[in-house]
C-alpha positions as CSV (number, residue, x, y, z in Angstrom):
1,X,71.3,-48.4,15.2
2,X,71.7,-49.6,18.5
3,X,68.4,-50.7,20.5
4,X,69.4,-48.6,23.6
5,X,70.4,-45.0,21.3
6,X,67.3,-45.6,19.5
7,X,65.3,-45.9,22.9
8,X,67.2,-43.3,24.3
9,X,66.1,-41.2,21.4
10,X,62.7,-42.0,21.6
11,X,62.3,-41.4,25.2
12,X,63.8,-37.7,24.5
13,X,61.6,-37.0,21.9
14,X,58.2,-38.5,23.6
15,X,59.0,-36.9,26.8
16,X,58.7,-33.4,25.7
17,X,55.4,-34.0,24.6
18,X,53.3,-33.5,27.9
19,X,55.2,-30.0,28.5
20,X,55.0,-29.0,24.9
21,X,51.3,-29.2,25.2
22,X,50.9,-27.6,28.6
23,X,52.7,-24.5,27.0
24,X,50.7,-24.3,23.8
25,X,47.7,-24.7,25.8
26,X,48.7,-22.2,28.4
27,X,49.6,-19.7,25.9
28,X,46.1,-20.2,24.2
29,X,44.2,-19.9,27.6
30,X,46.1,-16.8,28.5
31,X,45.6,-15.2,25.0
32,X,41.9,-15.7,25.8
33,X,41.9,-14.3,29.5
34,X,43.7,-11.3,27.9
35,X,40.5,-11.3,25.4
36,X,38.4,-11.6,28.6
37,X,39.9,-8.6,30.2
38,X,39.7,-6.3,27.1
39,X,36.6,-7.4,25.5
40,X,34.7,-8.0,28.3
41,X,33.4,-11.9,27.3
42,X,32.9,-13.0,31.0
43,X,35.0,-16.5,30.5
44,X,34.2,-16.9,26.9
45,X,37.6,-16.1,25.8
46,X,39.3,-18.7,27.8
47,X,36.9,-21.3,27.0
48,X,37.8,-20.3,23.3
49,X,41.7,-20.5,24.1
50,X,41.4,-24.0,25.5
51,X,39.1,-25.1,22.8
52,X,41.4,-23.8,20.3
53,X,44.6,-24.8,22.3
54,X,44.3,-28.6,22.0
55,X,43.8,-29.0,18.4
56,X,46.9,-26.3,17.7
57,X,49.0,-28.6,20.2
58,X,47.8,-31.9,18.6
59,X,48.4,-30.8,14.9
60,X,52.0,-29.2,15.9
61,X,52.7,-32.6,17.9
62,X,51.7,-34.7,15.0
63,X,53.5,-33.0,12.5
64,X,56.6,-32.7,14.9
65,X,56.2,-36.2,15.1
66,X,55.7,-37.3,11.6
67,X,59.4,-35.1,10.5
68,X,61.1,-36.9,13.6
69,X,59.7,-40.2,12.6
70,X,62.0,-42.9,14.5
């Protein structure tokens, strides 16, 4: 594979990681906010969403990068 093509493929794969992290953590925070509203948790649901969102995003990104190894 040509170096320019390989570099473009790597850039395309890695450029979406930040957006992916933001979306996954954002969804988890949103679900935590919903839990706060319905269960009256006073912010604990949002914190739980953050604490669960990052490991989920890291693990799924790891799996994605492992399956698309350059």
